[in-house]
C-alpha positions, 0 to 999 in steps of 0.5 A, a space after each residue: 500500500 502506498 500513495 505516490 506522485 506521478 512524473 509530470 508527463 503523466 499528470 492530467 490537464 486539470 492537475 491530478 497527479 497523485 494515486 495509490 496502489 494496494 495489494 490485497 486478498 479478496 474474500 476467496 483468499 486470492 492476491 490482487 492489486 489495485 491502482 487508483 485513479 488520479 487525485 489533485 493532492 496527496 491528502 485526497 489520495 490518502 483519504 481515497 485509499 483509506 475508504 478503499 481499504 474500509 470497503 475491502 473489510 466489508 462483511 469480514 468478521 476478522 477486520 481490524 477497523 477501529 471506532 475512528 475508522 467506523 465513524 468516519 466511514 459512517 460520515 462519508 456514507 451519509 454525505 449525500 443522504 442527509 441535510 447539510 445541517 445534519 452533517 454539521 451535527 454529526 461532525 460536532 458529535 464525533 468529538 465525543 467519540 475520541 475516547 474510542 478512537 483506537 479501539 478495534 470494533 471487534 474487541 469493543 466490550 462493556 468495559 470500553 463502553 463504561 469508560 466512555 460513559 464515565 468520560 461523557 458524564 464529566 462534560 457539563 451537559 444536560 442528560 438530554 444532550 448526553 442521550 443524543 450523543 449516546 444515540 449517535 454512538 448506537 447509530 454508528 454501531 448499527 451502521 457497523 452491523 449493517 455494512 461491515 457485519 460487526 456483531 455487537 449483540 453481547 454489549 447491546 443489552 448492557 448499554 443504557 441511557 444516561 439518567 440523573 434523578 437529581 437533575 432539575 427539569 428546566 421549566 418552560 418559559 412563555 409570555 402571557 398575552 399581556 406580557 407580550 403586549 408590554 414587550 412589543 409596545 416598546 419596539 419602534 423598528 417596524 421590521 423587528 416588530 413584525 418579526 416578534 409578532 410573527 414568532 409570537 402569533 404564528 408560533 414559527 421556529 426562529 429559522 423558519 421566520 428568518 427564512 421567509 421571503 416576501 413571495 411567501 406572504 399572500 396578502 390577498 388570501 392573508 396567509 403565510 407559507 412556511 416551506 424552509 428554514 435558515 441555519 447559521 455557521 454551517 460549514 463555515 458559511 454565514 447562513 444556509 437555507 434548508 428544507 423544513 425540520 419535518 414534512 409537516 413543517 411545510 404549512 400555510 397559516 392565516 395571518 392575524 389582522 394585527 400582524 397583517 397590517 404591520 406586514 403591509 406597512 413594511 412591504 410598502 416601505 421596502 418596495 420603494 428600494 430600487 433593487 427590491 425583489 420578492 425573493 428578499 427576506 421579509 426580515 432583513 431585505 437582501 440578507 436575513 437579520 443576524 441571529 445575534 442582532 435579533 437576540 440583542 434586540 429582544 433582550 433590550 426590549 425585555 429590559 425596557 418593557 420590564 418583562 422577564 427574559 425568555 429565549 427566542 424559541 420561547 415565543 413559540 411556546 408562548 404561541 402554544 400557550 396562547 392557543 391552548 389556554 383559549 380553547 384551541 383543539 389539540 389537533 389544530 395546535 399541532 398542525 399550526 406549529 408544524 408538529 409531525 404527531 399530536 403526541 409531540 404537542 401533548 408531550 411538549 405542552 402537557 403541563 398546559 393542558 392541566 387547566 383543561 383537565 380541571 375544566 373537564 372535572 368541573 364539567 362533571 362536577 356541574 353535571 353531578 350537582 345539576 343532577 342532584 338538584 333535579 332529584 331534590 326538586 322532583 322529591 320536593 314536588 312528590 312530597 308536596 303532592 303527597 301532603 296535599 292528598 292528605 
């Protein structure tokens, strides 16, 4: 096995000059040789050689893959199958696999897992985040089983989620309608006013709101279309536009009158620019408003209005609270928020339905009281009749 640079006369016109040679045994034990195509740089040829060797090891129970080999193979496999934001998440989680880098997957045992688990516990992470990392490890192991025939059956039953009985669950923050009115009353910039109202009244995710273009708003039908999202700092890009979080995140929502009037005023303002296009961002014109700028503006307005600080994502929770506490059907709330299942809405906002459950008990109690009263009235009538007959 070797990576080499060809003599100049063998270089291609576009500058490819590196390749690799591999001598190997096939699955039948026969010796074979392989010479790769040409690559522009030595690192490209080395990476191609590594992937080629991993491919040779497929389905060999005696392969010598390390965990690092396995999760890099997993990442390469996923490159053209998942969204760019998902790949970014994979890259971020790979750093938590470092403790397993040099362990051969065929030798992976419960002691290795427990050592890894102990190391993850040392990071200042929530249990929810730790379990996302744990799930990522299992995803990589499943990939190894599917594509390389690696047997993890001895260790799988012994692996468990992270738990912490002493962890205090963070309470969900949200604003009442009165608190939001106080907050929005101090905002004088029309763009920010429209953004915050869109987040609060329409329950959009922050990325969904920032990705809105003017052609997503139908002023005649008084609707807003959500069909994409925006993410920051992915692959060193300032921002990228992606498909929505889930299929059900694609939705068309009616626009409340108060927000609609502000959007009309904002549109009339921006269309006066000579280079205006319908593809411009509603909140930011040619480029979207920055995430940090929005957060700073929100924090400043909270302070001015004298209301508690909540995250931008909590505007979405506030919308859910507004809908639920004003009698909206759970199915419609799920559809409005773009949840894939009603269960997601119930699990996220179950605490908000407690009042509704109390209302149901109140209805039952009222029925019982009314029934009891009716019985007493009937008994009184009967007794009166009886007394008269005497």
